[in-house]
C-alpha positions as CSV (number, residue, x, y, z in Angstrom):
1,X,112.3,16.1,48.0
2,X,110.5,12.7,47.7
3,X,113.6,11.0,46.2
4,X,115.6,11.9,49.4
5,X,113.0,10.1,51.6
6,X,113.2,6.8,49.8
7,X,116.9,6.9,49.3
8,X,117.2,7.1,53.1
9,X,114.9,4.2,53.9
10,X,116.5,2.1,51.1
11,X,119.9,2.7,52.5
12,X,118.9,1.9,56.1
13,X,117.2,-1.3,55.0
14,X,120.2,-2.4,53.0
15,X,122.7,-1.3,55.7
16,X,121.1,-3.4,58.3
17,X,120.7,-6.5,56.0
18,X,117.0,-6.4,55.3
19,X,115.4,-7.3,51.9
20,X,112.4,-5.6,50.4
21,X,110.5,-8.8,51.3
22,X,111.5,-8.5,54.9
23,X,110.2,-5.0,55.2
24,X,107.1,-5.9,53.2
25,X,106.2,-8.6,55.6
26,X,107.0,-6.3,58.5
27,X,104.3,-3.8,57.3
28,X,101.9,-6.4,56.1
29,X,102.3,-5.7,52.3
30,X,103.6,-7.8,49.4
31,X,107.1,-7.1,48.1
32,X,105.8,-5.4,44.9
33,X,103.8,-2.9,47.0
34,X,106.7,-2.3,49.3
35,X,109.0,-1.7,46.3
36,X,106.5,1.0,45.0
37,X,106.6,2.6,48.4
38,X,110.4,2.7,48.5
39,X,110.4,4.2,45.0
40,X,108.0,6.9,46.1
41,X,105.1,5.8,43.9
42,X,103.0,5.0,47.0
43,X,103.5,6.8,50.3
44,X,104.3,5.1,53.5
45,X,101.6,5.5,56.1
46,X,102.5,6.9,59.5
47,X,101.9,3.5,61.0
48,X,104.2,1.8,58.5
49,X,106.9,4.4,59.3
50,X,106.6,3.6,63.0
51,X,106.9,-0.1,62.4
52,X,110.0,0.3,60.3
53,X,111.5,2.7,62.8
54,X,110.9,0.3,65.7
55,X,112.5,-2.5,63.7
56,X,115.6,-0.5,62.9
57,X,115.9,0.6,66.5
58,X,117.0,-2.9,67.3
59,X,120.3,-1.8,65.9
60,X,120.4,1.9,66.8
61,X,118.0,3.1,69.5
62,X,118.5,6.7,68.5
63,X,117.0,6.5,65.0
64,X,114.1,8.7,64.4
65,X,111.4,8.7,61.7
66,X,112.9,11.9,60.4
67,X,116.3,10.3,59.9
68,X,114.9,7.2,58.2
69,X,112.3,8.9,56.0
70,X,113.1,12.6,55.8
71,X,116.9,13.2,55.7
72,X,119.6,12.7,53.2
73,X,122.5,13.0,55.6
74,X,123.5,9.3,55.6
75,X,127.2,9.6,55.0
76,X,128.1,6.2,56.5
77,X,125.4,4.6,54.4
78,X,125.9,6.4,51.1
79,X,128.5,4.0,49.7
80,X,126.0,1.1,49.5
81,X,125.1,0.1,46.0
């Protein structure tokens, strides 16, 4: 289950043109720490999830924390490498 979470946030980050460094700065962490969060080694805090959700809502106001962090139904994003 954890893998699904981080595949989703990874895909949204890439789809909207953000780097790991961009999201790291957004949540006040260094890039290495952010990378560990995205890989599932360290959990995102609820506050970090809200910050990322709010940033991504600049592109899609309907995005929810569940979609970004807890779903795997990202058909339009799944072709990103």
